[in-house]
C-alpha positions as CSV (number, residue, x, y, z in Angstrom):
1,M,127.9,126.2,75.9
2,K,129.7,124.3,73.2
3,A,130.7,125.8,69.8
4,V,131.6,123.9,66.7
5,V,133.2,126.2,63.9
6,H,133.8,124.9,60.3
7,I,136.5,127.0,58.9
8,G,137.0,125.6,55.4
9,V,138.9,125.1,53.1
10,S,137.0,126.5,49.9
11,K,135.6,124.0,47.4
12,A,135.2,121.4,50.1
13,G,131.7,121.0,51.1
14,S,131.3,124.5,52.6
15,T,128.2,125.4,50.8
16,T,126.6,122.1,51.4
17,I,127.2,122.3,55.1
18,Q,125.9,125.9,55.2
19,E,122.9,125.3,52.9
20,T,122.0,122.0,54.6
21,T,122.3,123.2,58.3
22,F,120.2,126.2,57.2
23,A,117.5,123.9,55.7
24,H,117.1,121.8,58.8
25,R,117.8,124.7,61.4
26,A,114.4,124.1,63.0
27,A,115.2,120.3,63.5
28,L,118.6,121.2,64.7
29,L,117.3,123.6,67.2
30,K,115.0,121.0,68.9
31,C,117.9,119.0,69.4
32,G,119.8,122.0,71.1
33,V,121.8,123.1,68.1
34,L,121.5,126.9,67.1
35,V,122.1,127.7,63.6
36,P,122.3,131.6,63.5
37,T,120.6,133.3,60.6
38,Q,120.7,136.6,59.3
39,D,118.4,138.3,56.7
40,G,116.5,135.0,56.3
41,R,119.6,133.0,55.4
42,F,122.9,131.4,56.9
43,I,125.1,134.1,58.0
44,R,127.2,135.0,54.8
45,P,130.7,133.3,55.4
46,I,132.4,136.5,54.4
47,D,130.5,138.6,56.8
48,L,131.2,136.1,59.7
49,A,134.9,136.2,58.8
50,N,135.0,139.9,58.7
51,A,133.2,140.2,62.1
52,V,135.6,137.6,63.7
53,T,138.9,139.5,62.5
54,G,137.4,143.0,62.6
55,K,137.9,143.6,58.7
56,S,134.2,144.9,58.2
57,S,132.6,148.1,59.4
58,T,131.9,148.4,63.0
59,S,128.0,148.3,62.5
60,R,128.4,145.3,60.1
61,S,130.4,143.5,62.9
62,E,127.9,144.3,65.4
63,E,125.1,143.1,63.4
64,V,126.7,139.6,63.2
65,R,127.4,139.5,66.9
66,S,123.8,140.6,67.6
67,V,122.3,137.9,65.2
68,I,124.4,135.3,67.3
69,E,123.6,136.7,70.6
70,D,120.0,137.3,70.1
71,G,119.7,133.7,69.0
72,I,121.4,132.4,72.1
73,S,119.4,134.7,74.4
74,R,116.0,133.5,72.9
75,H,116.7,129.8,72.6
76,R,119.2,128.9,75.3
77,P,120.8,126.3,73.1
78,Q,123.3,123.6,74.3
79,A,125.6,124.2,71.2
80,L,126.3,126.7,68.5
81,L,127.2,125.9,65.0
82,L,129.1,128.4,62.8
83,S,130.6,128.1,59.3
84,S,133.0,130.3,57.2
85,E,135.4,129.0,54.6
86,Y,137.0,132.5,54.8
87,L,138.3,132.2,58.2
88,Y,141.0,129.5,56.8
89,Y,142.6,132.2,55.0
90,K,142.3,135.3,57.1
91,R,145.5,136.4,58.7
92,G,144.9,136.4,62.6
93,A,141.6,134.6,62.4
94,A,142.6,131.6,64.6
95,E,143.5,134.1,67.6
96,A,140.5,136.5,66.8
97,L,138.1,133.5,66.7
98,E,138.8,132.4,70.3
99,A,138.2,135.9,71.5
100,F,135.0,136.3,69.3
101,L,133.6,133.1,71.0
102,A,134.6,133.9,74.4
103,P,131.4,135.6,75.5
104,W,129.2,132.5,74.8
105,A,131.2,129.4,74.6
106,D,133.6,127.5,76.9
107,D,134.1,124.5,74.7
108,V,135.2,125.2,71.3
109,D,135.8,122.6,68.5
110,I,137.3,123.6,65.0
111,V,136.7,121.6,62.1
112,L,138.8,121.8,58.8
113,Y,138.2,119.8,55.7
114,V,141.0,119.4,53.3
115,R,140.8,118.2,49.8
116,D,143.1,116.5,47.1
117,P,144.9,119.4,45.6
118,V,144.3,118.0,42.0
119,K,140.5,118.0,42.6
120,R,140.5,121.3,44.3
121,Y,142.3,123.1,41.6
122,L,139.8,122.0,39.1
123,S,137.0,123.1,41.2
124,L,138.7,126.4,41.8
125,C,139.2,126.9,38.1
126,Q,135.6,126.4,37.4
127,Q,134.7,128.8,40.2
128,S,136.9,131.6,38.9
129,L,135.6,131.2,35.4
130,K,132.1,132.2,36.7
131,G,133.5,135.5,37.5
132,Q,136.6,136.2,35.2
133,Y,138.1,134.4,32.0
134,K,141.7,134.0,33.5
135,F,142.7,131.8,36.4
136,I,146.0,131.0,38.0
137,G,148.0,128.2,36.2
138,P,148.8,125.0,37.9
139,A,152.5,125.7,38.0
140,F,152.0,128.7,40.5
141,W,148.9,127.4,42.5
142,N,149.6,125.9,45.8
143,G,147.1,125.2,48.7
144,K,149.7,125.7,51.6
145,Y,148.0,123.1,53.7
146,R,150.8,122.6,56.2
147,T,151.4,126.4,56.7
148,S,147.5,126.9,57.6
149,V,147.0,123.7,59.6
150,E,149.9,124.3,61.7
151,R,148.8,128.1,62.4
152,W,145.2,126.7,63.5
153,R,146.9,123.7,65.3
154,K,149.2,126.0,67.4
155,Q,146.0,128.2,68.6
156,Y,143.4,125.2,69.3
157,G,145.9,122.0,69.8
158,D,143.5,118.8,69.7
159,R,140.4,121.0,69.5
160,L,141.2,121.2,65.9
161,T,140.0,118.1,63.7
162,V,141.3,118.0,60.2
163,L,139.3,115.7,58.0
164,P,139.8,114.6,54.3
165,F,137.0,115.7,51.9
166,Q,136.2,112.7,49.8
167,R,133.5,110.2,49.8
168,S,135.1,107.4,51.5
169,A,135.5,109.4,54.6
170,F,131.7,110.0,55.0
171,P,129.8,107.3,53.0
172,E,126.7,108.3,55.2
173,G,126.9,111.8,54.0
174,L,129.0,114.8,54.7
175,V,126.7,116.5,57.1
176,S,125.5,113.5,58.8
177,N,129.2,112.7,59.6
178,L,129.9,116.1,60.9
179,F,127.0,115.7,63.4
180,A,127.8,112.3,64.4
181,R,131.3,113.4,65.1
182,F,130.7,116.8,67.0
183,F,127.0,116.3,68.1
184,P,126.6,112.6,69.1
185,E,123.8,113.5,71.4
186,T,121.6,114.2,68.3
187,A,122.1,110.6,66.9
188,G,118.6,109.4,66.2
189,K,116.8,112.5,66.7
190,L,117.6,114.2,63.3
191,P,116.1,113.7,59.8
192,N,118.3,112.8,56.9
193,L,120.8,115.7,56.8
194,D,122.2,114.8,53.5
195,D,118.9,114.8,51.5
196,R,119.9,117.8,49.3
197,I,121.6,117.3,45.8
198,A,125.0,118.2,46.1
199,N,126.5,120.8,43.8
200,Q,127.3,119.6,40.3
201,S,130.3,120.4,38.3
202,D,129.4,122.3,35.1
203,P,130.2,120.4,31.9
204,T,133.7,121.0,30.5
205,E,132.2,122.3,27.2
206,A,130.0,124.8,29.0
207,T,133.0,126.1,31.0
208,R,135.0,126.5,27.8
209,L,132.2,128.4,26.2
210,L,131.9,130.6,29.4
211,E,135.5,131.3,29.3
212,A,135.4,132.5,25.6
213,Y,132.4,134.7,26.7
214,F,134.3,136.4,29.2
215,K,137.5,136.9,26.9
216,V,135.4,138.8,24.6
217,F,133.0,140.9,27.0
218,Y,135.1,141.2,30.2
219,P,138.8,140.9,29.1
220,N,140.1,143.0,31.9
221,A,137.5,142.7,34.4
222,I,138.0,141.7,38.2
223,R,136.0,138.7,39.6
224,K,132.3,139.9,40.0
225,S,128.9,138.1,40.0
226,R,127.1,139.1,36.7
227,R,123.4,138.4,35.9
228,D,124.1,137.8,32.3
229,V,127.0,135.4,33.2
230,D,124.7,133.3,35.7
231,L,122.0,133.2,32.9
232,L,124.4,132.0,30.2
233,R,126.0,129.4,32.5
234,S,122.6,128.0,33.5
235,H,121.5,127.8,29.9
236,L,124.8,126.1,28.8
237,A,124.7,123.6,31.5
238,E,121.1,122.6,30.9
239,T,121.5,122.3,27.1
240,A,124.7,120.3,27.8
241,L,122.9,117.9,30.0
242,E,120.0,117.6,27.3
243,M,122.6,116.8,24.7
244,G,124.3,114.2,26.9
245,L,127.3,116.3,27.5
246,G,127.3,116.2,31.3
247,E,130.7,114.5,32.0
248,R,132.9,116.1,34.6
249,P,135.9,117.8,33.6
250,T,139.3,116.0,33.9
251,L,142.7,117.6,34.3
252,R,145.2,116.7,31.5
253,P,148.1,114.5,32.8
254,E,150.9,117.2,32.7
255,A,148.8,119.5,34.7
256,R,148.0,116.9,37.4
257,E,151.6,116.2,37.5
258,V,152.7,119.8,38.2
259,I,150.0,120.1,41.0
260,A,150.7,116.7,42.7
261,R,154.7,117.6,42.6
262,N,154.1,121.0,43.8
263,H,152.1,119.7,46.8
264,S,154.4,116.8,47.5
265,E,155.8,118.1,50.8
266,D,152.1,118.9,52.0
267,L,150.9,115.7,50.9
268,A,153.6,113.9,52.8
269,W,153.2,116.2,55.8
270,L,149.3,115.5,56.0
271,A,149.9,111.8,55.9
272,A,152.7,111.8,58.6
273,E,151.2,114.5,60.9
274,E,147.2,114.3,60.3
275,G,146.9,110.7,59.0
276,I,145.3,111.8,55.8
277,V,146.1,110.3,52.4
278,F,143.6,111.1,49.7
279,D,142.2,108.6,47.6
280,G,144.3,107.8,44.5
281,V,147.2,109.8,45.8
282,D,150.4,108.3,47.1
283,A,152.1,110.9,49.0
284,E,155.4,109.0,49.2
285,A,155.6,108.7,45.2
286,T,155.7,112.2,44.4
287,S,159.0,114.1,44.0
288,E,160.2,116.4,46.8
289,V,161.4,118.7,44.2
290,P,158.8,121.5,43.1
291,Y,157.8,121.0,39.6
292,S,157.2,123.7,37.1
293,R,156.7,124.1,33.5
294,P,156.7,127.6,32.0
295,Q,153.8,126.9,29.6
296,L,151.4,126.1,32.5
297,D,151.7,129.4,34.5
298,R,148.9,131.5,32.8
299,V,146.8,129.1,30.9
300,S,143.3,128.6,29.3
301,W,140.7,126.1,30.4
302,S,141.4,123.7,27.4
303,E,145.2,123.9,28.2
304,V,144.6,122.2,31.3
305,V,141.4,120.2,30.9
306,S,140.8,117.6,28.1
307,V,138.1,119.3,25.9
308,D,136.6,118.0,22.6
309,P,136.4,121.1,20.3
310,Q,133.6,119.5,18.2
311,N,131.5,119.0,21.4
312,V,132.1,122.7,22.3
313,Q,131.0,123.8,18.8
314,R,127.9,121.5,18.9
315,L,127.1,123.0,22.4
316,G,127.3,126.5,21.2
317,L,125.1,125.6,18.3
318,Y,122.4,123.8,20.3
319,A,122.5,126.4,22.9
320,A,121.8,129.2,20.4
321,R,119.1,127.1,18.6
322,S,117.5,126.6,22.0
323,A,117.5,130.1,22.9
324,T,116.2,131.2,19.7
325,I,113.2,128.9,20.1
326,K,112.4,130.3,23.6
327,L,112.7,133.8,22.2
328,A,110.1,132.8,19.6
329,T,107.6,131.8,22.2
330,W,104.4,133.8,22.7
331,P,105.4,135.9,26.0
332,A,108.6,136.9,24.3
333,R,106.9,137.8,21.0
334,K,104.3,139.9,22.8
335,L,107.1,141.7,24.9
336,C,109.0,142.4,21.5
337,A,105.7,143.8,20.2
338,L,105.3,146.0,23.1
339,W,108.8,147.3,22.9
340,R,108.6,148.2,19.1
341,R,105.2,150.0,19.8
342,S,106.8,152.1,22.7
């Protein structure tokens, strides 16, 4: 049986691949491609990575194995599709994955999407600010593409495919391109695999207010999913769109310069060895000397991203007013009355 494993990197379409293939799992199975599920959803990427590398409890690892094994036994698919962006980072994952797949697959393809480091850094910052108010500054962040790709290339040789995560590389859609490349036998048999709305970046003003919220209420907290943050983020993003503040954030020129120069060796290597040049990035034009500015080591959102403080203030006021109006609705008043009587 053939196995195709998507290993990352993070912030390069992983969630889209996982959610889309899960949504179309029935159609994929009819074409002979099994997308294993667990607890009514795509196998959690961290659980799969831990099961592969043996980092989770024995029972949890066995549960993941059992899910995959049961799916194969029941459906007898021609191919297996797995995805976990955490595999890219886990020490020893390349070797462990080979052993993990050995009981089921005799033909393994590994696919890795790499992303322009400037765009990836921006996306990582927003991801961090969903769980903490501090993030690593551009002077110290490095994607380490060459080190990681060489590690996986050493284990899998030409069975590893490295692709650029950018619109020009898959105009027909990310997931459709993935299947056309690795499952050509499904061509013409599947529905539109890119019929889902891609994840949208939060408006930059909403992220700035979220950062301020964390700074006040969770100043020293580690990254963690919090219900109040999710509610606030959703409310701010919705209000920003209503106000016409939905523009995507843009890194300041000095931050872009720092990231580009600190990745110059990786960018040149990707161009020379993997034939990957990101749109708008000239690998040969970047300095070979890593560049760092002390003031860009530990930073705030507004120091690396262009933010209009007046728009931030407007969003905060509009969001507060909108929340007040919602609280004044009949259900909310009734709940308050019940609470006062209790």
